[in-house]
N, C-alpha and C positions, 0 to 999 in steps of 0.2 A: 485582287480578289481576296476577301476575308473568309478563311476556312472556319467552319463551325467546330467548337471544342468537342472532343470525343466524349461519349456518355459513360465511358468506363470509370472515370474518376467519380462521378456522381453516384453510380451504382455501387462501386466498391465502398465508398465512404458511408453511404446509407446502409449498406449491408453490414459493415463492421459496427456501426453505432447500434443497429438493431440487435446484432449478435451480442455485443457487449452488454446491452440492456437486458437481454434475455438471461445471460449468464449471471447477472447481478441480482435479478429479481426472482428467478425460478425457485430458489431455495429460501426465500425470505420468510416463509411461514415456519421454517424450522430454526430460525435464528432466535437468540435470546441474549440479553445483557448478561455477560458471564465474566469477562475480564475485569480485573480490579479497576483500571482506569475507566472502563465503560460504566461501571457503577457510579463513579464520581461524576462523569459528564451527564449521566441520565438522572441524577438525583433530583433535579427540579421537577421531575414528573411525579414525585411523591413527597419529598422532604420539605421543600420550600413552603408549600401551602399548609402543611401540617404543623410546622414549627415557626413559621413566619420569618425565616431567615435562611440564607444559603447553607448548604452542607458544610460542616466544619472544615476549614482550610481548603475549600475548593479553589480558591483563587491561586493557590500554589501550583495547581496542576495545569490550568489553562484559563485564558480569558473567557468571558461568558457567551460568545457569539454562537458557538455550536449548540450549547445547552439551550439557549433561547430559541433557536430554530427548532430543536427537538420539541420544546414545549409548545411552540406555535402549531406544529403538526397535530397535536392532540385536539386542537379545536376543529379539525376537519372531520366530519362524521365518518366513522368506519375505519379511520387510519390511526387511531390511538395505539393499537397494538404494535404498529410498525414505526411509530414516531421516533424511537431512538436510532433507527437505521436509515430512514429516508434521506436525511441530509447527506450522508456519505454515499448512499446509492446514487442519488441524483447528481451530486457533484462529481462522483466517480465516472458516470456516463458522460458528463460535460467535459471531463478531462480528456476523453478520447478526441473530442472536437478541438479542445484547446491545444493539445500537442500536435494534432494533425495540422492545424493552422500554423503553428510555430515552425514545424519542420518544412511545411510547404513554402512558407515565406522565406526561410533562410536557405533551403537547399533544393527547392523545386517541387513540382507536383508529385513526381514519382516517389520522392522521399516522404512526402505527406501520406501517400497510400500505405507505404511500408510502416510508418509510425502508427497509423490508425489500426492496422492489424495487430501490431505488437501490444499496444495498450489495451485494446478491446479484449484480447484473448490472454492477457497476462494473468496467470494463476495467482500470483502474489497480489496484484492490484485488485483482482476480483474478490479475493478473500477478505482484504481489509475494507473494500467498498461495502461489505455487508456487516460491518461492525460499527458500534457506536463510539468510534474513536475520532480524534481530530486530524489524523495524518492525511487521509485522502482529501478531505475538504481543504486543508491548508495547502496541499500540493496544487490543487486547482487554482487557488488564488495566486500562488507563486508563479505558476505557468503563465496565466493571463497577464499578470503584472510585468513579468519579464518580456512577454511578447509585445505589449503596448509600449513598454519602455524602450524596446529596441526600435520600434517605429518612431518614437519620439527622437531618438538619437539619429537614426538613419535619415529621417526627413526633416530634422531640426524643427520640431513642432512642440511648442510649450504646452499646448492644450493636451496633447497626448501624454506629455510628461506628468501633468497634473492627474490625469486619469490613472496612469501607472502608479503614482504615489497613493491614490485612494485605494486601488486594488491591493497594494502592498499593506495598507492599513487594515483592510479586511483580513488579510492573511495573518497579520499581527493580532487582531482581535480573535482569531481562531486558535492560534498556538503561539507561544512565546518566541518561537524561532521564525515567526512570520516576517521578520525584517530581512530575511535572506535575499529577496529581490534587490534590495538596495546594495548589498554586498556584491551580488552577481553583476549587476549593471555597472556599479562603480569600477570594479576590478576589470571585468571584460570590456566595458566601454572604454576605460582608460587605456588598456592595451591596444585596442583598435585605433584610438586617436593617435597614440604614439607611432603606430605602425603605418596607418594609411589615412586616418580621418583628418589629421591636421592639414592635409592638402586641400580639403573641401570645407572645413569648418574651423573657425578660430577657437582658441582655448576658452575665451570668455563666454562664448555662446554655449560651448560644450559644458563648461562648469555651471552655467546658468540652468541648463536642462537638468543636470544631475541634482543641483540644489533644489530645483522645483519639486522633483520626485521626493527628495528627503523631507522637505518642509511639509508637503501635503501628507506624506505617510506619518510623520510624527504628529501632525495636527489631527489626523484621523484617530490615531491611537491615544492621543492625550487625555480624553475623558476617562478611559480606564486607568491610565497611568495616575491620574489625579485621585481616583477612588482607592487606589492601592495605598495612599498615604495613611489611611486609617488602620492599616495592618502592617505598617513598617516600611511602606514604599516598595519600589521596584527592587531595592537592595535585598529585601526579605525573600523575594522570589528568586533572585540570583543566588543567594546563599543556599537555598534549597536545591536548586539545579546544580550547583557546584558539587554537591555530593555524588552526582552521577558521572563527574569527570574523572577518568582514570589515568589520564596523562600518557606521555610517550612510552612509558615503560610497558604498557599493556597494548600498544598500538597493533602489533603483529597478532597477538592472541585475539583481540577484539575483531580485527579484520577477518581472521580465519573463521571466527564464530559467525560473523555476518554472512560470509559466503556459504558457510554450512547451512545456515537457515534458508538462504536463497535456494540452495540445491534441494533441501528437504521439502520446501513449499513449491517447488517446480512441478509441473505436470504436463500432460499431453496437449492441452490447449495451447500453452505457451510454446511448446516445441513445434506444433503445427503452424503457429502464427508466423514463424520465421519464413518457412517455405511458402505459405499462402501469400504473405505480404510481398515477398520478393517476386513471386510469379505474377501477381496482379500488377505490381509496379512495373515489371518488365514488359508485360503484355500491353499495359497502357502506354509506356514509352515507345514500344515498337509500333503500335498502331498510330500513335500521334507523331511519329518521326517520318512522315511521308515527305519525299523530296524527289528530285530527278535521279533516281537510283540507277536507271538503265543508261547505258553508255550512249545509245542512239539519241535519246532525248537530251542528254547532256550536251552532245556536240551540236545538235540543232538549235539549242538555246544558248550557245556560246556568247553571242552578242549581248544577251540579257545579263550576263555576269558582269559586264562592264557598266551597266546602267545603275540607276538608283534602286533602293530596296523595293519600292512600289512597282517599278518596271520589271524587275526580276521576278517578282511574285506573279505579275500578270502574264508574262510571257511563258513561264515554266509551269503554270498551274495545270495545264492540260496534260502534261507529261508526268505528273507526280505519281509515284508508286510507293509501296511499302518497302521498308528496308529488307535486306536478304533474310530468308527464312532461317539460315544458319544462326543469325543473331538471336532470334526468338528461341531456337533450340538451346543455345548457350544459356540464356536466361532461365529457361525451364530446368535444365540440368543443374544449374547452380541452386535454384530454389529447392529442388528435390534433395540435393546433397545437404543443404543447410538444415532442413528438418530432420533428415535421417541421422546426421551427425549429432544434432542437438539431443536426440534421444539417448545417445551414449554420453556425450560431454555435458549435457544439461544446457538449458536455455541461457542462464546468466553468463556462463563462460563463453558461449558463442557470441552473445551480445557484446561482451567486453572485448573479444578479439575483433569483431567487426568495427566497434567504436574506435579502437586504437588504430586499425588500418585506415578507417575513414578520416580520422584527424590527420594522419600522416599524408594520405593521398590528397586531401583538400589543400594542404599547405604546399606540397611539392609539385602538384600538377593542377593549377588553378582553373580547371575546366568550368567549374560552376561560376567562378568570378567572371570568366569570359562570357558565359551565357547571360549573366545579369547585365554586363556592359552592353552586349549586343541588343538585349531587350530594351534598354533605355534609349538606344540610338536607332532602333528598328533596322539593325544591320543584318542583311541576309547573305552577305558575300562569303565565299568559302573560307574556312578556317586556316587553310594552307594552300599552297600553289597546286592547282589541279584537282583539289578536293571537290566533292559535291557541295553545292550551296545549301544553305539552310532554308526552311520554310517558315511560314507564319506560326504554325503549331509548335515549332522548336522554340520560338520566342515566348509563346504562351506558357510553355512548360518551365521556363526559366524562373529562378528565384525573384521575388519582388522586393526583397531587402538585401542590401549588400552582403554577400556570403562571407566576406572577410569579417564583417561585424558579427554575423552569426557564429562563425568559427571562433572568433576571439571570446565571445561570451560563453560558448559551449566549452571551450578549453578551460577558461577560468572557473566555470561552474564545476566541471569534472575534477579539475585539480584541487580546488578548494574543498569540495565534499570528500574527495578521496583522502585528504589529509585530516579533515576534521571529524568525519563520522566515527572512525575507530578510536577517537579520543574519549568517547562516552561509553557507558555501560552498553553492551551490544544487544539492546532490544531490537528485534528484527524490523520494526516499523520505522526506526530511525534511518533506515537505508533508502527511504523514498526519495529524498532530494538527490542523492548520488545516483539512484536508479534512473531518474528523469534525465540527468546529464548523459548517462550511458545510452539511454534510448535515443536522445537527440544526436549524439555522435554517431551511433549506428545508422540512424536514418540518413544522416549526411553522407556516411560512407556508402550506403546503397545508392543514393542519388548520384554521388560522384562516380561510382563504378559503372552505372548504366550510361551516363553521359560520356564517360571515357570510351566505352565500347562503341558507342555511336560515332564519336569523333574519329576513332581509328578506322571504323568501317567506311566512313565518308571518304577518307583519304585513300584507302586501298581501292575501293570501287572506282573512285573518280580518276585515279592515275593508272589503274590497271595493274598495280604492283601485286606481286604474289604475297600471300599471307606470310608475314615474317615468322621464322622459326623461333621456338621457345628458347630462351636463354637457360643456362644451367640453374640459375636461381628459380626461374619459373618452373622448370622441370622438377626441381626438388619440392617446391610447394605443391605442385600438382600430384606428385607421388605421395606426399604426406596426406593430402586430402583424400586421395583415392584409397590409401590404406585405412584411414579413419572411416571412410564410407563403407568399405568392405567389412571392417571389424564390427561395424554397428549391427550387422546382420547375424552375428554369431555370439554365442554364450560360451565363454572359455572354461568356466569352472562353476562349482556349486556356489561359491561365494557371490559370483556375479549374478547367478540366477536368483539367489535369495535376495540380493540387492534390488534386482529388477522387480521382483514380486513386491518387495517392501515399498518401492517407489510407486508402483501401481496402487497399492493399498493406501498409501499416504495421499495420493491424488484423490482417491475416492472419499477418504475421510476428511480431508482438509477443505477441498473446494465445495463439496456438497454434504458437509457433516451436519448432523442434527445436534444443535447446541442446547437443546432444551433439557438436558439432564439436570442442570442446576434448578430448573423450574420444578421438576418432579421432587427433587430433594427438598426444596423450600416447602412444598405441600406436606411432605412427610414430617418435616420438622414442626410445622404449625400444628399438625394433628397430634404429634407426640406431646407437645407442650400443652395442648388443650386437654388431652387425656390425663396428663400428670396433674394439671391444675384442678381438675374435677375429682379425680379418684385418688389423690395422694393419700388422704387419711384412711380410706377404706383399704387401699392396697397395703399400707403399712400394717394395719391391724391384721389382715389376712396373713401376711408374711410372718408376723410375729407369732401368731397362733400356730402356724405350720411348724415353725422352728421350735416352739415350746413343746408341741406334741412329739416331735422327733426326739427331743433331748430329755423328755420326761422318763424317769427311771434310770437314767445314765448318770453314773458318778462323775461330777464335773472334774474331779482330779484324775480320772482314768480315761477321759474321752480321747479317742485316737484322731489323728489328722484326717483319715478317710471318713470318719463319722462327721467331722466338722465340714468337710467338703460336700458330703451328701446333704447336710442341713442347708448349706448355701445354695445348692442346686435346687432343692425343693422350694426354698424361699423365692428364687428367681422364677421358677415355674409358676408358683402361686401368683406372683406379681403379674406375669405375662397373661395368665388365665383371667385374673380379675380385670385387668386392663382391657382385654378383648371383650369381656362381657359388658363393658361400659363404654363402648365406642360411640362417639357422638357424631352428629351430622358433619360432613366435611365441606360444606359450602362456605364461602367467605362471609356471608351474612350471619351464619350460625357462629362462626369463629369470632366475629367481631363482638358478639354478646358476652364472650367469656372475659372476665376481669383478670387480665394478666399483661405482662410486658416482656418482650424478648429483646435483649441487647446482642449486638454482633460486634466482634472485635476483628477488624481488618478485612471485612467482607462486605463492601458497599453494594456489590451486585446482588448478593443474596438478600440484602435488606429490601431492595426493590421488589423482589418476588415474594418475600414474606409479607410485605405491605399489601401486595395484590392478592395474597391469600386471605386477607381479612384480619390479620392480627396487628396489635400495637407493637411497633418496633422503633429502635433508635440505635445509632452508632455509639460506641464507647471506646475510649483509648486507654482504659485501665481496667483492673479486675476487682477493685474494691467496691463491690456493689451492695454491701450492707449499709444500714443506716449510719448517720453521723456518730451515734453512740455505740456502734458495733452490733446493734440488734438486727435480726433478720428482717427482710422487707415484709410489710404487711400485705402487699399484693404479690401473688405468685410471680416470681421473677426468674428469667432464664438467661443463660449466656450461651452464645454459639460462637465457635471459632473453627477455622479451617486452615488450608495450606498457606494462605497469605499471613495469617497470624503466627503460624509455626515458624515462619521464616523471618519474623520481625525480631530485631535485636532486643534482648531483655525480656521477651515474652515468657519463656520457660521459667526463668527465675521468679517472675511475678506470679505465675501459675502455681508454682510450688509453695509460695508464700501464702496464697489464699485458697489452696486446695482443700483445707479443712472445712471451708464454708460452701463447697461446691459438691453437689451430688450428681453423678452421671445419670442422664435420662435416656439418651439415645445416641447412636453413632450411625450417620447416614452417609453412604458412599455415592459419589457422582463421578461422571467422566468428563473432565475438562477438554476443551478443544485443543487442536494442535498448537495454535498461537499462544494460548495461555500456558500450556506446558513448556513451550520453548522459552517463554519469558521467565518461567520459574526454575527450570532445570537445564543443565547442559545436555545437548543431544547425545553425547557419548555416554554420559551417566544414565540417561534414560534407556539406552540400549542395554546397559548392564543391569538395570533395575526396572524391568517391565511392569512390576507391581505399582510403580509410581504413576502409571497411566490412569489408575483409579485413585482418586483422592477422597478423603473423608471429612465430614463436618460433624463436630462433636457438640452435643447439647447437654448442658448442666443446669441444675436447679440451684439457685442461690438460697442458702439456709442460714 
């Protein structure tokens, strides 16, 4: 008798995908290109058509796939305003399904449900899914490439190997670290082959599958590799990226910074995802674990235990019942404790703990490996003498790919990224490949824990043995978890309370933050430049007249500093009043009719919004904006710089050199998002300097 699959998995996965989509699109109207790298990737939306060539040095930041997809979305009516974000949003939603499929294949259906919950509700992943950056998109291609590559190795399929290589090539076209699937599959697959795989597959066939992946990936990336020859080849890109390598000496500090950013960008959705994911995974596994759990049915079907799997299933089907309710209560209690403790310890730390426990458990007690073997052989016999036999649903819930292969790849992925990630400047987005490995290991740990509990329960119920007493180690762990659970409900001091409030505020401002502050700043800058371009002569004449009137009758040799300051104040007031009296229309069409140009130093995101405001703009990498012979520009020319320029090496020295030819026009404040601030400043420094939360964009007229 074939039992129908339970609908819980379908409902859970559908619900998590819809929830993940909602969390990623609900705030999309408040998003704006704001981060430095976002401005580079979104530059085809305005720069390429205007200047007939790519943004200067864009090739050094990433290959063109993401930018091309952004540009393609502008062709869809009504979606142009969202074009920079749609690639990451859609591929971020697809990543939920990709990682669910990966965890489900390696560690069973219950692990897949837990994985879907964690990815769908991850604050960190949601935040970056709504940004015009390459990291979320690249992660999706990495995940599906590794997944298909694992199938190629596990099933010895060269066609799947070619598909995996092509997907790796797409990841490479998205980000220069897109070759990671090759490293993960080579190292993890190689460990698996030495450990177990050599018993079922020869080395030549294994090497051929790996070589196919590499050849197809390199061939897919080759066209862009060839185009780089015009700008110095791939070596030029490598030299640029080498500047971000900090080496082993900074490994500890960089790792601490990465974890700090994870904690700061953690929120309640991620914390709730742990408990919700474990509860639904446990409920699914409990309802799908139907077997001959009552002793009477077990004895009456004893002859069936000695028959083949089909006979066992047929004879015992009528007596199948759900596992003990105590097992479901244990799953529920663990799920509740997981989320409650995560509120105190933060989601990233809990996931790391679960992942380490999962990797250890999967290796030491191979219950998932046994389930996969039984699935392949349709073996329903008891796992130990006197234990309750399995059912067809137990086999349906088992992994579809050798868990030993999944374990090896996850371990290699986790170890490699743990060593490599802190070797680079600790930008928080670089944590994604390591985070994916942590997610997979944690999902494997949850799947292993659920199966282990069911396995023990089958033996205890089948043999009638009393529940074994806890060992001293288990009691110690239980006591520690209980203490952490109780402590999570209390606030011990003012510092903790302030930290809790700050974390809540960060959740509100990071996950659903309005990032359009830079758009408003761009409009203010455009209007300030338009007013200055139109009224510059009149304002100067009015200011000079006011100053002459004040100083008339005063002996120049006896003027006091206070009188001079008063003259400067009246001059500024006159300029402001005259400018206000000559305000022009602020529509992009009106601005486009003003003959002027605005250059921006180190602010590519601002340039996008200035262009959309209707003014002529261009990037600049120097401050010598006068004519070749040192004469002032014939067209009103303005220079804008902000926090990115101020942090550029050598900028202040060049500014001092050319300051005599720059007249201040305006200073516009804007509020960068949490991600941009964390990439610019250390969190500890930010706490000590809250004024840095507001950054300024300075506008100068070139004279």
